[in-house]
C-alpha positions as CSV (number, residue, x, y, z in Angstrom):
1,X,50.1,133.6,-41.3
2,X,52.6,134.5,-38.6
3,X,49.7,135.2,-36.2
4,X,48.4,131.7,-36.8
5,X,51.9,130.2,-36.2
6,X,52.4,132.1,-32.9
7,X,49.0,131.2,-31.7
8,X,49.6,127.5,-32.4
9,X,52.9,127.6,-30.7
10,X,51.4,129.2,-27.6
11,X,48.5,126.8,-27.6
12,X,50.8,123.8,-27.8
13,X,53.0,124.9,-24.9
14,X,52.5,122.8,-21.8
15,X,50.8,124.9,-19.1
16,X,53.3,123.9,-16.4
17,X,56.3,124.7,-18.6
18,X,54.8,128.1,-19.5
19,X,54.1,128.8,-15.8
20,X,57.7,127.9,-15.0
21,X,59.0,130.2,-17.7
22,X,56.9,133.2,-16.6
23,X,57.9,132.7,-12.9
24,X,61.6,132.4,-13.8
25,X,61.4,135.7,-15.7
26,X,59.6,137.2,-12.7
27,X,62.3,136.0,-10.4
28,X,65.0,137.5,-12.6
29,X,63.2,140.9,-12.6
30,X,62.8,140.7,-8.8
31,X,66.5,140.1,-8.4
32,X,67.3,143.0,-10.6
33,X,65.0,145.2,-8.5
34,X,66.5,143.8,-5.2
35,X,63.2,142.3,-4.1
36,X,64.8,139.1,-2.9
37,X,61.8,137.7,-1.1
38,X,59.7,137.8,-4.3
39,X,62.6,136.3,-6.2
40,X,62.9,133.4,-3.8
41,X,59.2,132.6,-3.8
42,X,58.9,132.8,-7.6
43,X,62.0,130.7,-8.1
44,X,60.7,128.0,-5.7
45,X,57.3,127.8,-7.4
46,X,58.9,127.6,-10.8
47,X,61.1,124.7,-9.7
48,X,58.1,123.0,-8.1
49,X,56.1,123.4,-11.4
50,X,59.0,121.9,-13.4
51,X,59.4,119.0,-11.0
52,X,55.7,118.4,-11.0
53,X,55.7,118.3,-14.8
54,X,58.7,115.9,-14.8
55,X,57.2,113.3,-12.4
56,X,53.9,113.4,-14.3
57,X,55.5,112.6,-17.7
58,X,54.5,109.0,-17.6
59,X,50.8,109.6,-16.9
60,X,51.0,111.3,-13.6
61,X,51.0,108.2,-11.4
62,X,53.4,109.7,-9.0
63,X,52.2,113.3,-8.8
64,X,50.4,112.6,-5.6
65,X,53.7,111.3,-4.1
66,X,55.5,114.4,-5.2
67,X,52.8,116.7,-3.7
68,X,53.2,114.9,-0.3
69,X,57.0,115.2,-0.6
70,X,56.7,118.9,-1.2
71,X,54.4,119.7,1.8
72,X,57.2,119.5,4.5
73,X,59.5,121.6,2.2
74,X,56.9,124.3,1.9
75,X,56.8,124.7,5.7
76,X,60.5,125.1,5.7
77,X,60.5,127.7,2.9
78,X,57.7,129.6,4.6
79,X,59.9,129.9,7.7
80,X,62.7,131.2,5.6
81,X,60.5,133.8,4.1
82,X,59.3,134.8,7.6
83,X,62.8,135.2,8.8
84,X,63.7,137.4,5.8
85,X,60.6,139.6,5.8
86,X,59.4,139.8,9.4
87,X,62.0,138.5,11.9
88,X,64.8,140.5,10.4
89,X,62.8,143.7,11.0
90,X,63.0,143.1,14.8
91,X,66.8,143.6,14.4
92,X,66.9,146.9,12.5
93,X,69.9,148.6,10.9
94,X,69.5,151.6,13.3
95,X,69.0,150.9,16.9
96,X,70.0,152.1,20.3
97,X,71.3,149.9,23.1
98,X,70.0,151.9,26.1
99,X,72.7,150.8,28.5
100,X,71.8,151.6,32.1
101,X,74.6,153.0,34.2
102,X,76.6,149.9,35.2
103,X,77.7,149.9,38.8
104,X,81.4,150.2,39.5
105,X,84.2,152.5,38.3
106,X,84.9,150.9,35.0
107,X,84.3,153.1,31.9
108,X,81.9,151.0,29.7
109,X,81.5,153.3,26.8
110,X,84.0,151.4,24.6
111,X,82.5,148.1,25.6
112,X,79.0,149.3,24.8
113,X,80.1,150.5,21.3
114,X,81.8,147.1,20.6
115,X,78.7,145.3,21.7
116,X,76.6,147.4,19.4
117,X,78.9,146.7,16.4
118,X,78.8,143.0,17.2
119,X,75.0,143.2,17.4
120,X,74.8,144.7,13.9
121,X,77.4,142.5,12.3
122,X,75.8,139.3,13.7
123,X,72.4,140.4,12.5
124,X,73.6,141.1,9.0
125,X,75.4,137.8,8.8
126,X,72.4,135.8,10.2
127,X,69.6,137.3,8.2
128,X,71.4,137.8,4.8
129,X,69.7,136.3,1.8
130,X,72.6,133.9,1.2
131,X,72.6,132.7,4.8
132,X,68.8,132.1,4.8
133,X,69.0,130.3,1.5
134,X,71.6,127.9,2.9
135,X,69.7,127.5,6.1
136,X,66.2,126.9,4.7
137,X,66.1,126.5,0.9
138,X,68.8,123.9,0.6
139,X,67.3,121.6,3.3
140,X,63.8,122.1,1.8
141,X,65.0,120.8,-1.5
142,X,66.8,117.9,0.2
143,X,63.6,117.1,2.1
144,X,61.6,116.9,-1.2
145,X,64.3,114.8,-2.9
146,X,64.7,112.3,0.0
147,X,60.9,111.8,0.4
148,X,60.2,111.4,-3.3
149,X,63.3,109.1,-3.8
150,X,62.2,106.9,-0.9
151,X,58.7,106.5,-2.5
152,X,60.3,105.6,-5.9
153,X,62.6,103.1,-4.3
154,X,59.8,101.3,-2.4
155,X,57.7,101.2,-5.6
156,X,60.6,99.7,-7.5
157,X,60.8,102.5,-10.0
158,X,64.5,102.9,-9.7
159,X,66.6,100.4,-11.6
160,X,69.2,100.0,-8.9
161,X,66.5,99.1,-6.3
162,X,64.0,97.1,-8.4
163,X,64.6,93.8,-6.6
164,X,63.1,94.6,-3.2
165,X,61.2,91.7,-1.8
166,X,57.5,92.2,-0.8
167,X,58.4,91.9,2.9
168,X,61.0,94.6,2.7
169,X,58.8,96.8,0.6
170,X,55.9,96.5,3.0
171,X,58.1,97.2,6.0
172,X,59.7,100.2,4.2
173,X,56.3,101.7,3.4
174,X,55.3,101.5,7.0
175,X,58.6,103.0,8.1
176,X,58.2,105.8,5.5
177,X,54.6,106.5,6.7
178,X,55.8,106.7,10.3
179,X,58.7,109.1,9.4
180,X,56.4,111.2,7.3
181,X,53.9,111.5,10.2
182,X,56.8,112.5,12.5
183,X,58.1,115.2,10.0
184,X,54.6,116.8,9.6
185,X,54.0,116.8,13.4
186,X,57.4,118.1,14.1
187,X,57.5,120.9,11.5
188,X,53.8,121.7,12.0
189,X,54.2,122.2,15.7
190,X,57.3,124.4,15.3
191,X,55.6,126.3,12.5
192,X,53.0,127.4,14.9
193,X,55.7,128.9,17.1
194,X,57.6,130.2,14.0
195,X,60.6,128.3,15.3
196,X,61.7,126.0,12.4
197,X,65.5,125.9,12.2
198,X,67.8,124.6,9.5
199,X,69.0,121.9,11.8
200,X,65.4,120.8,12.4
201,X,64.8,120.6,8.7
202,X,67.9,118.5,8.1
203,X,66.9,116.2,10.9
204,X,63.5,115.7,9.3
205,X,65.3,114.8,6.1
206,X,67.4,112.3,7.9
207,X,64.3,110.9,9.6
208,X,62.7,110.3,6.2
209,X,65.8,108.5,5.0
210,X,66.4,106.4,8.1
211,X,62.7,105.4,8.8
212,X,62.3,103.0,5.9
213,X,65.8,101.7,6.4
214,X,65.3,100.9,10.1
215,X,61.9,99.3,9.3
216,X,63.5,97.1,6.6
217,X,66.3,96.0,8.8
218,X,63.9,95.1,11.6
219,X,61.9,93.1,9.2
220,X,65.0,91.1,8.2
221,X,65.9,90.6,11.9
222,X,62.4,89.3,12.6
223,X,62.4,87.0,9.6
224,X,65.8,85.5,10.6
225,X,64.7,85.1,14.2
226,X,61.2,83.8,13.7
227,X,57.8,85.5,13.6
228,X,57.1,87.8,16.6
229,X,54.0,87.0,18.6
230,X,51.1,89.4,17.9
231,X,50.0,91.9,20.5
232,X,47.3,90.6,22.8
233,X,47.1,87.3,20.9
234,X,45.7,89.0,17.8
235,X,45.5,86.8,14.7
236,X,47.7,87.6,11.7
237,X,46.2,89.9,9.1
238,X,44.3,88.3,6.3
239,X,46.1,87.8,3.0
240,X,49.5,87.0,4.5
241,X,50.2,90.6,5.5
242,X,52.5,91.5,8.4
243,X,51.1,90.9,11.9
244,X,49.9,93.7,14.1
245,X,53.0,93.6,16.3
246,X,55.3,93.9,13.3
247,X,53.1,96.7,11.7
248,X,53.3,98.8,14.9
249,X,57.1,98.1,15.2
250,X,57.8,99.1,11.6
251,X,55.7,102.2,11.9
252,X,57.3,103.2,15.2
253,X,60.8,102.6,13.6
254,X,60.0,105.4,11.2
255,X,58.1,107.6,13.7
256,X,61.0,107.6,16.2
257,X,64.2,106.3,14.6
258,X,66.3,108.0,17.3
259,X,64.7,105.9,20.0
260,X,65.0,102.7,17.9
261,X,68.7,103.4,17.3
262,X,69.2,104.0,21.0
263,X,67.4,100.8,21.9
264,X,69.6,98.8,19.4
265,X,72.7,100.5,20.8
266,X,71.8,99.7,24.4
267,X,71.0,96.1,23.5
268,X,74.4,95.7,21.8
269,X,76.2,97.2,24.8
270,X,74.4,94.8,27.2
271,X,75.4,91.8,25.0
272,X,79.0,92.9,24.8
273,X,79.5,92.9,28.6
274,X,79.6,95.3,31.6
275,X,80.2,99.0,30.9
276,X,83.3,100.7,32.0
277,X,83.3,102.7,35.2
278,X,81.6,106.0,34.6
279,X,83.5,109.2,35.3
280,X,81.8,111.7,37.6
281,X,80.6,114.7,35.6
282,X,80.0,118.1,37.0
283,X,77.0,118.9,34.8
284,X,74.4,121.3,36.2
285,X,70.9,120.4,34.8
286,X,69.1,123.1,32.9
287,X,66.0,122.3,34.8
288,X,67.5,124.1,37.9
289,X,67.0,127.4,36.1
290,X,63.5,128.8,36.6
291,X,61.2,128.7,33.6
292,X,63.2,126.1,31.7
293,X,60.6,123.3,31.0
294,X,61.3,120.0,29.2
295,X,60.4,121.4,25.8
296,X,62.6,124.5,26.4
297,X,65.4,122.3,27.5
298,X,65.2,120.3,24.2
299,X,65.2,123.5,22.2
300,X,68.2,124.8,24.0
301,X,70.0,121.5,23.3
302,X,69.5,122.2,19.6
303,X,71.6,125.3,20.1
304,X,74.4,123.3,21.8
305,X,73.4,124.3,25.4
306,X,73.4,121.2,27.4
307,X,73.7,122.4,31.0
308,X,73.5,125.5,33.2
309,X,77.2,126.2,32.9
310,X,77.0,126.3,29.1
311,X,73.9,128.5,29.3
312,X,75.8,130.9,31.6
313,X,78.6,131.4,29.0
314,X,76.4,131.4,25.9
315,X,76.0,134.4,23.6
316,X,72.7,136.1,24.4
317,X,72.6,137.8,21.0
318,X,72.8,134.4,19.2
319,X,70.0,133.0,21.3
320,X,67.9,136.1,20.5
321,X,68.4,135.6,16.8
322,X,68.1,131.8,16.6
323,X,65.2,131.2,19.0
324,X,61.8,132.7,19.5
325,X,62.1,133.1,23.3
326,X,61.5,136.6,24.7
327,X,64.7,138.7,25.0
328,X,64.4,139.4,28.7
329,X,63.5,135.7,29.4
330,X,66.8,134.7,27.7
331,X,68.7,137.2,29.7
332,X,67.1,136.2,33.0
333,X,68.0,132.6,32.3
334,X,71.6,133.5,31.6
335,X,71.8,135.7,34.7
336,X,70.5,133.0,36.9
337,X,72.7,130.4,35.3
338,X,75.8,132.5,36.0
339,X,74.8,132.6,39.7
340,X,74.2,128.8,39.8
341,X,77.5,127.9,38.1
342,X,79.5,130.4,40.2
343,X,78.1,129.5,43.6
344,X,77.0,125.9,43.0
345,X,76.7,125.2,46.7
346,X,75.1,128.4,48.0
347,X,72.8,129.7,45.1
348,X,69.6,128.3,46.6
349,X,70.2,130.0,49.9
350,X,70.8,133.3,48.1
351,X,67.6,132.9,46.0
352,X,65.6,132.5,49.2
353,X,66.9,136.0,50.2
354,X,65.8,137.5,46.8
355,X,69.2,137.2,45.0
356,X,67.8,135.8,41.7
357,X,70.9,136.2,39.5
358,X,74.5,137.4,39.2
359,X,73.5,141.0,38.6
360,X,71.7,141.2,42.0
361,X,74.8,139.9,43.8
362,X,77.2,142.2,41.8
363,X,75.1,145.2,42.8
364,X,75.8,144.4,46.5
365,X,79.6,144.4,46.0
366,X,81.4,146.6,48.6
367,X,83.1,148.6,45.9
368,X,79.7,149.5,44.5
369,X,77.9,150.2,47.8
370,X,80.9,152.1,49.4
371,X,80.6,149.8,52.4
372,X,80.5,146.1,53.1
373,X,77.4,146.1,55.4
374,X,74.9,144.9,52.8
375,X,77.0,142.0,51.8
376,X,77.6,141.1,55.4
377,X,73.9,141.2,56.2
378,X,73.2,138.9,53.2
379,X,75.9,136.5,54.3
380,X,74.4,136.4,57.8
381,X,70.9,135.7,56.7
382,X,71.8,133.2,54.0
383,X,74.5,131.5,56.1
384,X,77.1,131.9,53.3
385,X,80.7,132.7,54.3
386,X,81.1,136.5,54.1
387,X,84.5,136.3,52.5
388,X,83.3,134.0,49.8
389,X,80.3,136.1,49.1
390,X,82.3,139.3,49.0
391,X,85.0,138.0,46.6
392,X,82.4,136.5,44.3
393,X,80.4,139.8,44.2
394,X,83.5,141.8,43.4
395,X,84.4,139.3,40.6
396,X,80.9,139.4,39.1
397,X,81.0,143.2,39.2
398,X,83.9,143.1,36.7
399,X,82.7,140.0,34.7
400,X,82.3,140.7,31.0
401,X,79.3,138.3,30.6
402,X,77.5,139.9,33.4
403,X,78.0,143.3,31.8
404,X,76.7,142.1,28.5
405,X,73.5,140.7,30.2
406,X,73.0,143.9,32.1
407,X,73.5,146.1,29.0
408,X,71.1,144.0,26.9
409,X,68.5,143.9,29.6
410,X,68.5,147.7,29.8
411,X,68.1,147.9,26.0
412,X,64.9,149.2,24.4
413,X,62.8,146.9,22.3
414,X,64.6,145.8,19.1
415,X,61.8,147.2,16.9
416,X,62.2,150.9,17.9
417,X,65.9,151.6,18.4
418,X,68.6,154.1,17.4
419,X,72.4,153.8,17.4
420,X,74.3,154.5,20.6
421,X,76.4,157.6,21.1
422,X,79.6,157.5,19.1
423,X,78.1,155.4,16.3
424,X,78.6,156.0,12.6
425,X,75.4,158.0,12.3
426,X,76.5,160.6,14.8
427,X,80.0,160.6,13.3
428,X,78.5,161.5,10.0
429,X,76.7,164.4,11.7
430,X,79.9,165.7,13.2
431,X,81.6,165.4,9.8
432,X,79.1,167.7,8.4
């Protein structure tokens, strides 16, 4: 009798609910065994199964919308799993910063040890399970919620938004379609480079929310100001639909809401009157640094690096963790940016003589060469005042940022390293 009862209970359980329960138990076991990656993946799949079951409770009409809403989130979660399982291994717990002998008389042993400790602490903070969950899992959930909620609003399934007019709903759907295309293109392109960041995921969520809103607002503006002329004299669509011009405009509003917002802002500024006198800014474009292309410049802007001076003073360890650029490429950019921002007038003349960065110039400092003839020869060939060049070289020789760049450049690959002398591992050996 009891066997029949248990069998009937198991048979009546919904497959998705049963799958969610099994995955939840598996996630709990993975947490207890400290297998956090498996726990995260099992938990995410369990939540997706529950949500899929919930949205299909009325017959499954919106399961397709839920699946489309989940797709961008899966790309974000995949990046988080990659960061936890693969990318973290490139910053191991035991490594050696093979600092080359820095020119000059300063004892750098203490600075090297501090740099190593900073390296390990930053790695542990950046690649911890908690940090990666906040950086990737939370925006992934937000992406799904925003996309699915927008679809429900435009379908009139939410009670608070059931009164949308057909015009607003049509424009909103076009805006949502444009923003969804942008999100898939943006995340897909960055997934190929394994370079999806938490900020990029949040921006995609904002795009999904703003796209339908901008399209709806534009439809109201067009309605109040009259019908816009169709492109190329095309006739309006049959059945009273929006014209081709409006269709393209609404779709573009979702595809690129940033540009639409900028266009609206510029239009308002022109209507309000002449702009105030601009203050001269001493910004040094990132494009002056060799190897920084437009796409690279946009990626560095995401990290708060807007010009060469900011790049010169940026933390190379943070860029090595947060971007997928090669370590020595990052260090070469910072090295050259230091030279450009330090000698803004003469750096091009120095590069023509083979001085490609601050390290090259610091190496020629008289206190390092035991004479001032090399720096004088460089001043003569580059037509740079010898006194300016000498003082700058001496200052760069003692500059902390230049020392960090030099030390990291001499470091072995992150994947096969050991602690520097004086680290905790050697201390434990001496204690024995």
